[in-house]
Structures are given as C-alpha cells and as structure tokens.
C-alpha positions as CSV (number, residue, x, y, z in Angstrom):
1,M,18.9,-128.8,-39.3
2,N,20.6,-131.0,-37.1
3,K,19.8,-129.8,-33.6
4,F,23.4,-130.7,-32.8
5,L,24.6,-128.9,-35.5
6,L,23.0,-125.7,-35.2
7,P,24.8,-124.4,-32.3
8,I,28.2,-125.1,-33.5
9,L,27.1,-123.5,-36.8
10,S,25.7,-120.2,-34.7
11,T,28.5,-120.2,-32.1
12,L,31.4,-120.3,-35.5
13,V,29.1,-117.3,-37.2
14,F,28.6,-115.0,-34.0
15,A,32.4,-115.4,-32.9
16,S,33.9,-115.0,-36.1
17,P,33.8,-110.9,-36.1
18,W,35.6,-110.6,-32.6
19,G,38.3,-112.9,-34.3
20,L,39.2,-111.3,-37.3
21,A,39.1,-108.1,-35.2
22,S,42.2,-109.7,-33.0
23,L,43.9,-110.7,-35.2
24,A,43.6,-107.1,-37.5
25,I,44.5,-105.5,-34.0
26,S,47.6,-107.6,-33.5
27,A,51.4,-106.1,-34.2
28,P,53.0,-106.5,-37.7
29,Q,54.4,-109.5,-38.4
30,T,56.8,-107.8,-40.9
31,G,57.3,-104.5,-42.6
32,V,59.3,-101.9,-43.8
33,A,62.7,-100.6,-42.7
34,V,64.3,-97.1,-43.9
35,F,67.9,-96.8,-43.8
36,T,68.6,-92.9,-44.3
37,T,72.0,-91.5,-44.8
38,E,73.4,-88.3,-46.7
39,G,69.9,-87.6,-48.3
40,R,69.4,-91.0,-49.8
41,T,66.9,-93.4,-48.7
42,Y,66.7,-97.0,-48.7
43,Q,63.9,-99.3,-47.8
44,G,64.7,-102.9,-46.1
45,E,62.3,-105.2,-44.8
46,Y,61.9,-106.5,-41.2
47,A,60.4,-110.3,-40.0
48,V,58.9,-110.3,-36.4
49,K,59.1,-114.4,-36.5
50,N,62.5,-115.3,-37.0
51,Q,64.2,-111.6,-35.9
52,A,65.2,-111.1,-39.5
53,I,66.0,-107.6,-41.4
54,S,67.7,-106.8,-44.8
55,V,68.4,-103.6,-47.2
56,N,69.5,-103.3,-50.5
57,I,72.2,-100.1,-50.3
58,D,73.2,-99.4,-53.7
59,G,72.6,-103.0,-55.2
60,L,74.6,-104.6,-52.6
61,V,72.4,-106.6,-49.9
62,Y,72.5,-107.0,-46.0
63,R,71.0,-109.6,-44.5
64,G,70.9,-110.2,-40.9
65,N,69.3,-110.7,-37.4
66,Y,68.5,-108.1,-34.8
67,A,68.4,-109.3,-30.8
68,A,67.1,-107.4,-28.1
69,N,69.5,-106.7,-25.2
70,P,68.4,-108.7,-22.3
71,R,67.0,-106.9,-19.0
72,N,65.4,-108.4,-16.5
73,G,64.2,-111.1,-19.0
74,S,64.5,-110.2,-22.6
75,P,61.6,-108.4,-24.4
76,A,59.4,-110.8,-26.9
77,P,60.3,-110.0,-30.7
78,G,57.6,-107.0,-31.0
79,D,57.9,-105.3,-28.2
80,A,58.3,-101.8,-28.7
81,Q,60.4,-100.7,-25.7
82,T,62.7,-97.5,-25.9
83,G,66.1,-96.8,-25.1
84,N,68.8,-99.1,-26.1
85,W,66.8,-101.9,-27.0
86,G,68.8,-104.0,-29.2
87,R,71.3,-104.7,-32.0
88,A,71.4,-105.7,-35.1
89,F,74.1,-106.9,-37.8
90,L,73.8,-107.0,-41.4
91,F,75.9,-108.8,-43.6
92,A,76.8,-109.1,-47.4
93,T,78.0,-111.3,-49.8
94,S,81.2,-108.9,-49.9
95,A,81.8,-109.5,-46.5
96,K,81.1,-106.0,-45.6
97,V,79.0,-105.8,-42.5
98,L,75.8,-103.0,-41.6
99,Q,76.6,-102.5,-37.7
100,C,72.9,-100.9,-36.2
101,Q,71.7,-100.5,-32.7
102,L,68.5,-100.1,-32.0
103,D,67.1,-97.6,-29.6
104,A,63.3,-98.9,-30.2
105,G,61.8,-102.6,-31.4
106,F,59.9,-103.7,-33.9
107,P,57.3,-102.5,-36.0
108,R,58.5,-98.9,-34.5
109,V,61.8,-99.4,-34.8
110,S,64.8,-96.8,-34.5
111,G,68.6,-96.4,-34.1
112,R,71.4,-96.1,-36.2
113,C,73.6,-98.0,-38.2
114,Q,77.5,-97.2,-39.2
115,S,78.8,-99.3,-42.4
116,A,82.1,-100.9,-42.9
117,D,82.9,-98.1,-45.0
118,G,82.2,-95.5,-42.0
119,R,78.6,-93.7,-43.2
120,N,76.0,-93.8,-40.7
121,F,72.2,-94.3,-41.2
122,D,68.9,-93.5,-39.7
123,L,66.4,-96.6,-39.0
124,K,63.4,-95.7,-38.6
125,P,60.1,-97.5,-39.4
126,G,58.5,-97.3,-42.8
127,A,55.3,-96.8,-44.4
128,P,54.0,-100.5,-45.2
129,R,54.2,-100.8,-49.2
130,Q,51.7,-100.6,-51.8
131,P,50.6,-102.8,-54.0
132,S,52.2,-102.2,-57.8
133,R,49.8,-100.4,-60.1
134,T,49.6,-101.7,-63.4
135,I,49.0,-100.3,-66.5
136,S,46.6,-101.9,-68.9
137,A,47.7,-100.8,-72.4
138,K,44.9,-99.8,-74.8
C-alpha cells in the first residue's frame, strides 16, 4: 500500500467511532410536540433548524414559528432553558391562530397554547415516532 495513503486511512478508521458518537449525543433537530386539551391529544412536529412547529387539530393544520425571548443575548435554538423561554404563533389556512407561551425550549419543550376559539392546550415533548409496521398478506 502507498506509504502516504496508509496514515490517512488509519486516521479515518480510528477517528470514525468518535465522529459517530458525537453526532449521536447532539440534540435532535426535529421531534414530536404533543398538544393536549380536554382529554384529547394531538401530535405535532418541530424543527430546530428553521424554528418551525406544526400540528393538525381536528383536521385543521396549524403552522408557524417559535422564538426565544431575548435575555442577555438570545439562547441558541435547541437550548433547553426553563422559565419564560419564548413564544410561538401558529396559523391555519382558515385564518385561525394558535398562540403559545413556551416555558422551555426544544427538544424539552413545554408550555401553554390558546386557540382563537378559547381552547387551552398543554404543550409537552412527545416520544419519537416509531416507523410504521406493514403487515404482509399471505
């Protein structure tokens, strides 16, 4: 083998486990946010990269963005700070609005939301979605 290529290959092989481990430890960039009201639960989704959040409530899809409240410099997206962390405004095509006060940021989101019709929702992190199972016919 080429004496110049061998050190490069051994470095790549040796370093790859740490590179993969560091990726696995980082906070998720997308996830599930659960909206609960009056005993009903609705699963929404969030994306840290573009600070987007969405949920389908009774067939009406709400989409919008969240933002951290500024304090001594804004926390970075994905920071899990507690307290009065931020706000989210989600809009549906029917011009309805879902307004949220976030106590904690993503991925450990928590807070309260209120729809235009006065319904109150608790907002919590959800479990990662499981891949759908397909049943084969015999």
